[in-house]
N, C-alpha and C positions, 0 to 999 in steps of 0.2 A: 502290394499296391498301397499307396498312400494317397488319400484324397488331397487335392490341391490346397484346401483350407488348413490341413494339418501340417503343411510344410512351413517351417519357420526359418528365417535366415540365421546363420551362425557365423558371424563375422570374426575373423582373426586378422590382425594387422602385423605387418613386419616390413623391414626394409633390407635390401641387399645391395652391397657395393662390391664390384669386382675389378681386379686389375688383370688384364689379359695381354699377352704378347703375341702378335700375329706377324708371320712372314708374308708380306704382300705378294711376293712372287710365287710362292708354293701353296699358300693357304694353310700351312701348318700353324698350329697355335699351342700355347701353353698358358694355363690359368695360373698366374703367379700368386694371387691372393684373393680371398673372398671374406667379407665380413657380413654377418647376418645378425640383425636384431629382431627378435620375435616377441610379440606381446602375447604371453600365455596366461595372463592373469597371475594369480598366486599359484605357481606350479606345485603340483602334488609330488612330482618326482622329476626334478630338474635334469638328472642324467638321462632319463628316458625321453623327456621332451627334446633335449638337445640332440639325441640320437635320431629321433623322428625328423627333426628339421634337417639334419645332415643327410639322412637317407632321401628325403623328398628333394633336396637340392641336387643330389647326384642322379636321381631318377629324371629330374628335369633336364640335366645335362645330356643324359642319354637321348631323351626325346629331341632336344634341340640340335645336338651335334652329330648324332650317330644314326638316327632313324631316318630312312629315306623311303618315302612312299611314291610308288609309280602306279599311275592309273592308265588303263587302256583308252586311247583316244576314240576308239570306235564304240565301246560299250560302257565306258566309265568304270569298269570293274577294277578293283584294287588288285594289282599284280604282285605286290610285295607284302603279302599278308602272312608270312611265315617267319618263325624265329630264325630260320637259316639265313635270312637276309639282314639280321639285326645283330650288331655287336654291342653288348652291354658295356657300360663304362668300366674301365679297369683302374688299377692303382695309379698308373701314369696319367689318367684323365682327370683325376680330382685335383683341386687346388693344392699347390705346394704349401701355402700358408692358409689354413682354413679355420676361421674363428666364428663361433656361434655364441650369442649372448641372449639371455632372457631379460626382458624389461623388468626392472626392479620396482617395487612398491606400486604395483598397478593391479590391485585386486579387482575381481569382477563380482559385484554384489549380487548378480543374478545367477552365477554358476555354482556348481557343486564345490563346496569349500573354497569359494571365491576364485576358482580356476576358469580357464577358457578352453 
């Protein structure tokens, strides 16, 4: 438990641009390209940070494109709360061209070793 006064915001900024091809008749889609720019301050380990950004993006794809929640109209109970009803993103679901960049020369004077 953390008292409300002890909770401090930890803002991280970034921008994402994606190019997606959608078949309007079938709803099938293919993510052609994604570019992500992340402000991580002065990264302590760029490879790890880029991997974290990639993983978070793919996790978000799973939430947005593959997770389907169904609620009971009578009780409001969540009916699809099992992993059996969820297909995690696979190799063909990630962007064909996936580029992640860390913002350069943007140290954080308040972070550990100027990181965010």
